[in-house]
N, C-alpha and C positions, 0 to 999 in steps of 0.2 A: 605314832604307831608305825610299825614296819609294813611296807607294802610287798606283796608277793607278785613279782613280775616275771612270768615265764619267759618273756622275750629277752630278758637280761638276767639270767640266773646267777651270773658272776658278780652282780652288784648288790650291795646292801643299801636299800632305799627306805628312807623314813619320810613321813608326811604328817602334816597337822590335821588332815581330814582323809577319809578313805577314798575320795574321788577328787584329788586336787585338779584344779582347772575347770571343773564342771560348771561352776557358777561365777567364778572370778579369776583374774590372772594369778600367776604363781611367782613367788619369790624363791629362786633356787639358791639355797644357802651352801656356801663352800667353807667348811670348818677350818679352824686353825690347826697348828701342829704342836702337840698331838691332841686329838679328841676322838670321840666314838662315831660322830656323824649323826647323833640323835638331834632332834629339834629342841633347842633350848627355849625355855619359857620367855625370856626377853626378846628373842628373835620372833617367836610366834606373836607376842604382844605388839611388837612394832609392825609386823605384817598385817595383823588384824586391823590396826589403826589405819593402815594404808589401803585396806580393802584387798588384801592378797592372801592366798593360801601359801603354805610353805612345803617345799620338797628339799630334803637334804640327803646327799649321797656320800657314804663313807668312801674315802679314797682307798686304793689298794693297800692292804696290810693294816688298815684301821677298822675297828668295829666289827671284826669278823670277816671282812672282805679278803679275798686271796691276794697274796703278794704278787707284784709284777716287776721283777727285777729289771733295772735299766729303763724304767718308764720315764718319759719326759712330761713336761707340763701339758703339752699338746696331746699326748697319749691319753691322759686322764680326761681331757675335754672330748676326745673322740668317744670314749666310753659314756660320758655324760650325754652326748648327742643321741646315743642309742636309747638312753633313759627318756629323754625328751620326746623322742619318736614313739616309744612304747606307750607313753602317757598322752601322746598327741597334744603337747603343750606348745602354745604360741604366746607372743607378747610377754615373754618371761623377763623378769628382773633378776639379773645374776649378781649376787652379793657375796663377797669374800672378805674374811677377816684374817689378817696376818698371813700365814701360809696358804690360806684360801684365796687371797687376792689374785695371785697369778692365774689360778685356775678359773676364777670368775671372769677374768679378761680373756682367757683362752677359749672358753666355751662360746663367748660372743664372736670370736674370730672364726671358730669352726662351724657355728650354727647361726649365721647372720639372719636367717629367715625366721628363727624361733626366739631369738633374744632381742629385746627392745631397748635395754639399757643395763648399765653396770654400776655398782657401788663397790669401792674397795675401802677398807678401813685398816690402816697400819700395814699396808701390803709391802712386801719385799719387791725390789726392782731387779731387772735382769743384771746378771754379772758379766763383765767382760774380763777375760783372762789378763792378769797382771794389774787390775785396777784395785790397788790397795785402799784407795779412798772409799771404796764401797763398804769397808768395814768400820770406817771412822764413826765414832759415836755409839757403837755397840758395846754394852757392858761386858758381854762375853761372846766374842765371835768364834770361839774355839771349835765348835761343832761345824760351822760353815767352812772354816779354814781346813779342817780335816777332810771335809767332803771334796775339796779341790784336789786332794791327793788320791781320791778314789774310794771305792766300796770298802776295801780292806781297812784303810785308815779311818774312815768314818765309823765303821763297825767297832774297831778297836777303841775309839774314843768313847763309846758307850760305857765302857768299863770304868772310866775315870770321870765321866761327866757328872757334874753337880750343879743344881740351880744356883745362880748368883743372885742373892736377894736384892742387890742394887740394880738389877734389870728393871725392877718396878719402882715407880715413885709412889709417894704417899697416896695420891689420887687413885692409883691402880689398886692398892691394897684396900682402900675404902670401897671401890667398886666390887672387888671380890668378896667383900663382907656383906654387900647389899644387893644392888641390881644384878650383878653378874656372879653371884654365889654359885649358881647352877653350872657356870663354866668351870669353876674350880673342881666341883664334884665330877663333872664329865671328864676332865683331864685325868683325875685320879682313877676313874672307871676304865680309862683307856689302857691302864697299865697291864690289864689281863691279857692284852694282845701283844705285849712286848714293844720293843723300840723300832721294829722294821719300818713302820710307816714314816716315822720321823727321820730315820736314816735316809730312806728313799726320797723324801721331800727335799732334804738338804742337798742330796746329789742332783736332783732335778733343778733346783734353784741355781746351782753353781755351774750348770752346763747350758748349752743352747736350749731355749724353751720349745723350739719347734715351730714358732710363729713370730712375726714381728708385731709390735704394739700398733704400728701403723695400719694393720689389718683390722683393727677394732673400729668399725665405722659408726657404731651407736654412741649416744651420749654416755659419758662416764663421770661420776662424782668420785673424786679421790679425796678421802678424809684422812687427815694425819694429825697426831698429837705432837705438839711442839716439844714435849718433855720425854718423848719415846726413847728408851735406851735399849730396846730390843731391835726395832727397825727404825733407824734414825730418819729425821725429816727429809734429808737429801734424797732418800729413795722415792718419796712421794713426788718431789719436784721432778725427778728424772722420768717417772711414769707419766705425769701430767704433760710434760713437754713432748713426749714421744707419741701421745695419743692425738688423733685428729680432732676429737670433740670432747674435751675434758674440762671440768671445773674443779679446781683444787680448793678444798676447804681446810684451812689450818686452825687447829684448836690449841691455842697457846699453852693452856694449863693442863692438858691431858697427856697421859702416858700411853703405854701399849694397851692396857685394859680399859682405862677410863674413857678412851676415845670411842669405845663401843656404845657409850651412852648417846652418841650423836647419830646412831642409826636412824631413828625416826626422822630427824631433820634432814638427813641425807636422802631418804626416800622421798620426802616432800620436795626437796630441791630437784631430784631427778624427774619427778612428775611435772614440775614447772618447765624443765628443759624440753620435755617431750610434747608440751602443749603447742 
């Protein structure tokens, strides 16, 4: 359901219940690129099993949210901090998949008194100018390479961009037909708002994020598929090594989508770390 929050009228906020956080802690979901920001059934199921409500916020230019040209990863987290304040949420578990990963980490850095832990799944790592190794293992890095050249180049790339089917491995396609079919449906639904969100995400990922990973003081579970050809395993290693309190979980036979099946196990591992 969509929540009406007068305190943050510029944000599109979805939740699994009408009063998230009223009876149990909250999983703050950071969607991938591109999606609508709606709460996906497998996310809600994993949260329910862990005793958590779900709140999901569409990033600018996604799901009907207004665009914010030039936004950084930290800028999005500052907006999310306002949502957490409006709902008075504490002990939040911040979870991000793929392009949501950096934002899951950012909100923990920006709101340390409200976020108790983080899970990332197939998250992209910070880019350092000139680091060509950052692209190694990506089936199609063309969008991110275009983003390095700025807004004009990344926007122009939209006109020639096509999904490379080799980006997903067999396990990913099985997941999209079964447990994560709703993700594919949601990605298709996001088309109605155009490519601006994806463009702005890529620009944000290839520029300074606005915070250091060392600022994330809460425990983090970093989950990565060994067969991922969208965000290669080296990104998870870089993230885990830069975080003060991280546990890296490698899933050897998972790709970019299939790794999401390990969300319940990651939530359980985070709960163990926090005990």
